[in-house]
RODO-2510 file (C-alpha; in nm, 4 decimals, decimal comma):
residues 80
     n   res          X          Y          Z
     1     m     1,9184    -2,1552     1,6093
     2     i     1,6965    -1,8839     1,4677
     3     y     1,4926    -1,9449     1,1511
     4     t     1,4007    -1,6568     0,9413
     5     v     1,1044    -1,6597     0,7019
     6     y     1,1592    -1,3971     0,4187
     7     i     0,9901    -1,2435     0,1375
     8     l     1,1620    -1,1003    -0,1646
     9     f     1,0290    -0,8831    -0,4433
    10     a     1,1433    -0,8234    -0,7964
    11     p     0,9948    -0,4940    -0,8825
    12     q     1,0838    -0,5100    -1,2637
    13     y     0,8822    -0,8372    -1,2931
    14     n     0,6266    -0,7873    -1,0039
    15     k     0,7378    -1,1213    -0,8639
    16     h     0,7509    -1,2457    -0,5003
    17     y     0,9575    -1,5319    -0,3555
    18     t     0,9060    -1,6707    -0,0190
    19     g     1,1571    -1,8976     0,1737
    20     f     1,3262    -1,9565     0,5046
    21     t     1,6862    -1,9742     0,6155
    22     t     1,9246    -1,9538     0,9073
    23     d     2,1574    -1,7233     0,7382
    24     l     1,9502    -1,4428     0,5708
    25     e     2,2457    -1,2340     0,4515
    26     l     2,3939    -1,5293     0,2701
    27     r     2,0667    -1,6402     0,1347
    28     l     1,9814    -1,3055    -0,0050
    29     k     2,3269    -1,2864    -0,1663
    30     s     2,2743    -1,6317    -0,3109
    31     h     1,9263    -1,5195    -0,4749
    32     n     2,0900    -1,2213    -0,6246
    33     e     2,4420    -1,3311    -0,7321
    34     f     2,4452    -1,7059    -0,7676
    35     g     2,2630    -2,0061    -0,8917
    36     k     2,0580    -2,0852    -1,1846
    37     d     1,7221    -2,1586    -1,0318
    38     w     1,3879    -1,9803    -1,0642
    39     t     1,5039    -1,6659    -0,8667
    40     a     1,8031    -1,6105    -1,1015
    41     r     1,5549    -1,5264    -1,3800
    42     y     1,4134    -1,2240    -1,1779
    43     r     1,7198    -1,0546    -1,0331
    44     p     1,7661    -0,8235    -0,8553
    45     w     1,5494    -0,9120    -0,5514
    46     k     1,4656    -0,6735    -0,2789
    47     l     1,3875    -0,7996     0,0821
    48     i     1,0426    -0,6700     0,1846
    49     y     0,9619    -0,8872     0,4892
    50     t     1,1169    -1,1074     0,7543
    51     k     0,9940    -1,2993     1,0610
    52     e     1,2028    -1,5052     1,3040
    53     f     1,1260    -1,8313     1,4533
    54     d     1,2789    -2,0377     1,7261
    55     t     1,2105    -2,3724     1,5484
    56     k     1,2345    -2,5007     1,1977
    57     a     0,8832    -2,6468     1,2237
    58     l     0,7383    -2,3107     1,2976
    59     a     0,9182    -2,1459     1,0261
    60     m     0,8176    -2,4067     0,7688
    61     a     0,4576    -2,3793     0,8866
    62     f     0,4504    -2,0109     0,8355
    63     e     0,6200    -2,0186     0,5031
    64     k     0,3649    -2,2838     0,3918
    65     w     0,0776    -2,0449     0,5182
    66     l     0,2333    -1,7563     0,3200
    67     k     0,1867    -1,9690     0,0003
    68     t    -0,1738    -2,0197     0,0563
    69     g    -0,4483    -1,7867    -0,0877
    70     v    -0,4757    -1,6028     0,2564
    71     g    -0,1043    -1,5807     0,2859
    72     r    -0,0679    -1,4385    -0,0745
    73     d    -0,3296    -1,1793     0,0167
    74     f    -0,1226    -1,0785     0,3201
    75     v     0,1960    -1,0539     0,1010
    76     k     0,0058    -0,8115    -0,1417
    77     t    -0,0513    -0,5729     0,1609
    78     l     0,3248    -0,5309     0,2390
    79     p     0,4982    -0,2324     0,1234
    80     h     0,6983    -0,2893    -0,1795
***
């Protein structure tokens, strides 16, 4: 199974969201069309970055790193 870490961007709010999934297409649709969670407030979301991993542990570690100060600095360098 492949695990994908992804970063979304909501341009009208200048917000980023980082997560991981095994079904990127469904997860993106979920963020943009369903649910009542935090991401629902900032729709629509644009996918700006993905990275695939062979294990859940590696994906989770990379997602955690992206949420650190250094990781957030990396996110700011991505084209929006």
